[in-house]
matplotlib code that plots the C-alpha trace (Angstrom):
import matplotlib.pyplot as plt

x = [21.5, 22.8, 22.6, 20.6, 17.8, 17.5, 17.8, 15.0, 13.1, 13.2, 11.8, 9.0, 8.3, 7.7, 5.6, 3.6, 2.8, 1.2, -0.5, -2.2, -2.6, -5.9, -7.4, -6.9, -7.6, -11.0, -13.1, -11.0, -10.9, -14.6, -15.3, -12.7, -13.7, -17.4, -17.6, -19.0, -17.2, -17.3, -16.1, -13.0, -12.4, -12.3, -8.9, -7.5, -9.1, -7.6, -4.3, -4.7, -5.5, -2.2, -0.3, -2.0, -1.1, 2.2, 3.7, 4.0, 4.4, 7.4, 9.1, 8.7, 10.1, 12.8, 13.8, 17.1, 18.0, 20.2, 18.0, 19.2, 17.8, 14.4, 14.2, 15.3, 13.2, 10.2, 10.8, 11.2, 7.6, 6.3, 7.6, 6.1, 2.6, 2.4, 3.4, 0.6, -2.0, -1.3, -1.8, -5.1, -8.6, -10.3, -11.2, -10.5, -7.0, -6.3, -7.4, -5.4, -2.2, -2.9, -3.0, 0.3, 1.8, 0.8, 2.3, 5.6, 5.1, 4.2, 7.2, 9.6, 8.1, 7.9, 11.9, 12.8, 11.2, 12.7, 16.2, 15.8, 15.6, 18.8, 21.0, 20.1, 20.3, 17.3, 16.6, 16.7, 14.3, 11.3, 13.4, 14.8, 11.2, 10.1, 12.7, 11.3, 7.8, 8.9, 9.0, 5.3, 4.5, 6.6, 4.4, 1.6, 3.0, 4.4, 3.8, 0.2, -0.7, 1.7, -0.3, -3.6, -2.2, -1.1, -4.4, -6.1, -4.0, -2.9, -5.3, -4.9, -2.7, 0.0, 0.3, 0.9, 3.6, 5.3, 5.1, 6.9, 9.4, 10.2, 10.2, 12.7, 15.2, 14.6, 15.2, 18.6, 19.5, 18.5, 20.4, 23.7, 23.7, 22.1, 24.8, 24.4, 24.0, 23.1, 25.5, 27.4, 24.4, 22.4, 22.2, 22.1, 18.5, 18.4, 14.8, 12.4, 9.6, 7.2, 8.8, 8.5, 4.6, 4.3, 5.0, 1.5, -0.1, 1.5, -1.4, 0.7, 1.6, -1.9, -3.2, -1.1, -1.8, -5.6, -5.3, -3.4, -6.1, -8.7, -6.7, -5.6, -9.0, -10.3, -7.4, -7.9, -11.7, -11.9, -8.6, -9.5, -12.7, -11.1, -11.4, -15.1, -15.4, -13.6, -15.5, -19.1, -19.2, -17.7, -18.2, -14.6, -13.0, -11.4, -8.2, -8.0, -8.0, -4.1, -3.7, -6.1, -4.1, -0.7, -2.1, -3.1, 0.3, 2.0, -0.1, 1.0, 4.7, 4.4, 2.6, 5.2, 7.9, 6.3, 5.9, 9.7, 10.6, 8.0, 7.1, 10.1, 9.6, 6.3, 4.3, 1.5, 0.9, 0.6, -1.9, -3.9, -4.4, -4.2, -6.8, -9.8, -8.9, -9.0, -12.5, -13.6, -11.9, -13.7, -16.9, -16.5, -15.5, -18.6, -20.8, -19.1, -18.6, -20.5, -18.2, -15.0, -13.3, -13.8, -11.7, -9.1, -8.7, -9.4, -7.4, -4.0, -5.1, -6.4, -3.4, -0.9, -3.1, -3.7, -0.1, 1.4, -1.0, -0.2, 3.5, 3.5, 1.6, 4.1, 7.0, 5.3, 4.2, 7.7, 9.1, 6.6, 7.5, 11.2, 10.9, 10.2, 13.3, 12.1, 8.4, 8.0, 7.8, 5.2, 2.9, 2.8, 2.5, -0.6, -2.3, -2.0, -3.3, -6.1, -7.3, -6.7, -8.7, -11.8, -11.9, -12.4, -14.6, -17.1, -16.7, -17.9, -20.9, -21.8, -22.0, -25.2, -27.4, -25.4, -24.1, -20.5, -20.5, -20.7, -16.9, -16.5, -19.2, -17.2, -14.1, -15.4, -16.8, -13.5, -11.7, -14.5, -13.9, -10.1, -10.7, -12.8, -10.3, -7.4, -9.2, -10.3, -6.8, -5.3, -7.5, -6.8, -3.0, -3.4, -5.3, -3.4, -1.4, 2.5, 3.7]
y = [3.9, 2.4, -1.4, -0.6, 0.5, -3.0, -4.8, -2.8, -3.4, -7.1, -7.0, -4.9, -7.3, -9.8, -7.4, -6.2, -9.7, -10.2, -6.9, -7.5, -11.4, -11.6, -10.3, -13.8, -15.6, -14.0, -16.9, -19.7, -18.0, -17.4, -21.1, -22.4, -20.3, -20.2, -16.4, -14.1, -12.5, -9.3, -10.4, -12.1, -8.7, -7.1, -8.8, -6.2, -3.3, -5.0, -5.0, -1.3, -0.5, -2.2, 0.0, 3.2, 2.6, 0.9, 3.5, 6.6, 4.4, 2.5, 5.8, 7.7, 4.9, 4.0, 7.5, 7.5, 3.8, 2.6, 1.8, -1.9, -2.6, -1.3, -2.9, -6.4, -6.2, -5.4, -8.3, -10.6, -9.8, -10.0, -13.6, -14.7, -13.2, -15.1, -18.4, -17.8, -16.9, -20.0, -22.2, -21.0, -21.8, -18.9, -15.7, -13.6, -14.9, -14.5, -11.0, -10.3, -11.9, -9.6, -6.6, -7.6, -8.2, -4.9, -3.2, -4.5, -3.9, -0.3, 0.3, -1.2, 0.9, 4.2, 3.8, 2.5, 5.5, 7.9, 6.3, 6.4, 10.2, 10.6, 8.5, 9.9, 13.5, 15.6, 15.4, 11.7, 11.0, 10.3, 7.7, 6.1, 6.0, 4.3, 1.6, 0.8, 0.8, -1.2, -4.1, -3.5, -3.6, -6.8, -8.4, -7.5, -9.0, -12.2, -12.5, -12.1, -14.5, -16.7, -16.7, -16.9, -20.1, -21.7, -21.0, -22.6, -25.7, -26.1, -23.8, -20.2, -21.3, -22.4, -18.8, -17.4, -20.0, -19.2, -15.4, -16.3, -18.1, -15.3, -12.8, -14.9, -14.8, -11.0, -10.7, -12.5, -10.1, -7.0, -7.9, -8.9, -5.9, -2.9, -1.0, 0.5, 3.8, 3.6, 6.3, 9.4, 11.4, 10.0, 12.9, 12.3, 13.0, 16.4, 17.6, 17.3, 15.0, 17.9, 19.9, 17.0, 16.6, 20.3, 19.9, 18.4, 22.0, 22.5, 23.1, 21.4, 18.4, 18.0, 18.1, 15.3, 13.2, 13.6, 12.8, 9.7, 8.6, 8.9, 7.5, 4.5, 4.0, 3.7, 1.3, -1.0, -1.0, -2.7, -4.6, -6.4, -7.7, -8.5, -12.3, -12.2, -9.5, -11.8, -15.0, -14.0, -10.5, -11.3, -15.1, -16.0, -19.1, -19.1, -20.3, -17.0, -14.9, -15.1, -13.9, -11.0, -10.2, -10.4, -7.9, -5.6, -5.9, -5.4, -2.1, -1.0, -1.7, 0.4, 3.2, 3.4, 3.3, 6.2, 8.1, 7.6, 9.3, 12.1, 13.0, 15.1, 17.4, 16.8, 15.7, 18.6, 17.3, 13.8, 14.4, 17.0, 14.5, 11.1, 11.7, 12.7, 9.8, 7.6, 8.7, 7.7, 4.3, 3.2, 4.4, 2.5, -0.8, -0.3, 0.0, -2.9, -5.1, -8.2, -7.9, -10.4, -8.1, -5.1, -7.1, -7.7, -4.3, -2.2, -4.3, -3.2, 0.1, 1.0, -0.7, 1.7, 4.9, 4.0, 3.4, 6.3, 8.8, 7.0, 7.1, 10.7, 11.4, 9.8, 11.4, 15.0, 14.2, 13.2, 16.3, 18.6, 16.8, 18.0, 19.4, 15.8, 13.5, 10.5, 10.9, 11.9, 8.2, 7.6, 10.3, 8.8, 5.4, 6.6, 8.2, 5.4, 2.8, 5.0, 4.4, 0.8, 0.7, 2.8, 1.5, -2.2, -1.5, 0.7, -1.6, -4.7, -2.5, -1.7, -5.4, -5.6, -3.1, -3.0, -6.5, -7.2, -3.8, -2.0, -2.0, -0.4, 2.2, 3.2, 3.4, 5.8, 7.9, 8.1, 9.2, 11.8, 13.3, 13.3, 14.9, 17.7, 18.3, 18.4, 20.8, 23.1, 23.3, 23.9, 26.9, 28.2, 28.0, 29.7, 32.7, 33.1, 36.3, 35.5, 35.3]
z = [-6.6, -3.3, -2.6, 0.5, -1.6, -3.3, 0.1, 1.5, -1.7, -1.2, 2.3, 1.0, -1.6, 1.2, 3.2, 0.2, -0.9, 2.7, 2.6, -0.8, -1.0, 0.6, -2.6, -3.9, -0.7, 0.3, -1.0, 0.4, 4.0, 3.9, 3.0, 5.5, 8.5, 7.7, 7.4, 4.8, 2.0, 3.6, 6.8, 5.1, 3.4, 6.8, 7.3, 4.9, 7.1, 10.1, 8.6, 7.6, 11.3, 12.4, 9.7, 10.8, 14.5, 13.8, 11.3, 13.9, 16.9, 15.6, 14.0, 17.1, 19.4, 17.1, 15.9, 18.0, 17.2, 14.3, 11.4, 11.4, 14.9, 14.1, 10.7, 11.9, 15.0, 12.8, 10.4, 13.3, 14.6, 11.0, 10.6, 13.9, 13.1, 10.1, 11.5, 14.2, 11.3, 9.6, 12.6, 13.6, 12.8, 14.6, 12.6, 15.7, 16.1, 12.4, 12.7, 15.5, 13.8, 10.8, 13.1, 14.7, 11.1, 10.1, 13.2, 12.1, 8.5, 9.2, 11.4, 8.8, 5.9, 7.7, 8.9, 5.4, 3.7, 6.1, 5.6, 1.8, 1.9, 3.9, 1.6, -1.9, -3.2, -3.0, -6.8, -7.0, -4.0, -6.1, -8.0, -4.8, -3.3, -6.4, -6.0, -2.6, -4.0, -6.7, -4.1, -3.5, -7.2, -7.7, -5.0, -7.0, -10.1, -8.6, -5.0, -5.0, -7.9, -6.7, -3.1, -4.9, -6.8, -3.5, -2.0, -5.0, -4.8, -1.3, 0.8, 1.9, 4.8, 2.5, 1.2, 4.9, 5.3, 2.2, 3.0, 6.5, 4.7, 2.1, 5.0, 7.1, 3.9, 3.8, 7.5, 7.0, 4.1, 6.1, 9.1, 7.1, 4.8, 6.6, 8.3, 11.8, 9.8, 6.3, 4.9, 5.5, 4.8, 7.7, 10.2, 14.0, 15.0, 16.5, 15.6, 18.5, 18.0, 18.7, 15.9, 13.5, 14.3, 13.9, 10.3, 10.1, 10.2, 6.7, 4.2, 1.5, 3.4, 4.6, 0.9, -0.2, 2.9, 2.3, -1.3, -0.4, 1.8, -0.9, -3.8, -1.8, -0.5, -3.9, -5.0, -2.1, -2.0, -5.3, -5.1, -1.9, -3.6, -6.9, -6.6, -6.3, -8.9, -11.4, -10.6, -9.4, -11.0, -14.5, -14.5, -15.0, -13.7, -10.3, -12.0, -13.9, -10.7, -10.3, -14.0, -13.3, -10.2, -12.2, -14.7, -12.0, -10.7, -14.2, -14.4, -10.9, -11.7, -14.7, -12.7, -10.0, -12.6, -14.3, -10.9, -10.3, -13.5, -13.4, -9.9, -9.0, -11.9, -13.1, -10.2, -10.3, -14.0, -13.1, -10.3, -12.4, -15.2, -13.4, -10.7, -13.0, -15.3, -12.2, -11.6, -15.1, -14.9, -11.7, -13.1, -16.3, -14.4, -12.1, -15.3, -17.0, -14.1, -15.7, -18.8, -18.9, -21.5, -19.1, -16.4, -18.9, -19.9, -16.8, -14.3, -15.8, -16.8, -13.3, -11.6, -13.5, -12.9, -9.2, -8.5, -10.7, -8.8, -5.4, -6.0, -6.9, -3.8, -1.6, -3.2, -2.9, 0.5, 1.6, 0.0, 1.9, 5.1, 4.9, 8.6, 9.8, 9.1, 10.9, 11.0, 7.3, 6.2, 8.9, 7.8, 4.2, 5.6, 7.8, 5.1, 2.6, 5.0, 6.4, 2.9, 2.8, 6.2, 5.1, 1.6, 2.1, 5.2, 2.9, 0.1, 2.2, 3.6, -0.1, -1.2, 0.8, -0.9, -4.2, -4.7, -5.9, -7.8, -4.6, -4.0, -7.5, -6.7, -3.5, -5.4, -8.1, -5.1, -3.4, -6.7, -7.4, -3.9, -4.4, -7.9, -6.3, -3.5, -6.0, -8.1, -5.0, -3.6, -6.9, -7.4, -4.0, -4.6, -7.8, -6.5, -3.1, -2.9, -2.7, 0.8]

ax = plt.figure().add_subplot(projection="3d")
ax.plot(x, y, z, "-o")
ax.set_aspect("equal")
plt.show()
């Protein structure tokens, strides 16, 4: 694999830590700013809004620029937004800083995903995408638990400062090691933007994007409220939250690694088995939410399943968007973050009538809709006459 992939993965690690770290900081932010747990959870949805807006906007504006310019510019904005968030004591300012950071994160990820597909052979694209997403799962394993630990010891602001520092190091590496053009396989952009957007009419692409929204919605809905689920729901001590987060991250790393090996050749099988099992997993956690044993078992298992299915959906979606060389990464980024927007929002609303089990019920519902969509579209594809 090209060294550039690992450089991008380092940057994605820093950004993934920021995207997920609130799962361990929600109680501290709630107490410090005088807001409810649900309101603190909405910071994740605010980040997702920025991702949804930023991915297509940055990809479209930067489609004719050298990737290094776009990638370094996005990282500069990302660092500045985290510094602003760490300095404020106003929820509104923190929410805006999360939105701006997400705009930059989305632009970076969309350009990085599109760049990856141009520098590796078609048969190895799923593995290359898994290398990039490996930065995200490493963020879950190391970055998020470390952020939760910093929040426990020195307050949630220290976690934002740490992310800003790591992101600045990633910025230096990307600026130094990313060439003006990533490699000889990078084409000069000749596909018109309208033509690239026209690929969204493809039923196959829309199928994978819709499934991405639902599966990621289920994942982020539960993950955003993992800290209160561990402490108030299962009765475990707050010092164990980083451990549970790390277990979820280890599962996610295993899931992404499996998707990288299987998605190109066996993606249909991964989705056909993984999506229904996800339904059962989220239902089981909702039923056993008060059990500490269930937390220790289901956190890594559902982390693995969620990211195996999610990683496969990204790979299949990118393959289906072959007519959109610069916007394909934006399409997948938007789909995944629509889920990250809607999931925590509905999960927060469900806490009122259902208590802390509410986000798990919402996650199970998202997964069930995904399973129904997969089943229905698979039957349609099987019975459709050959074209």
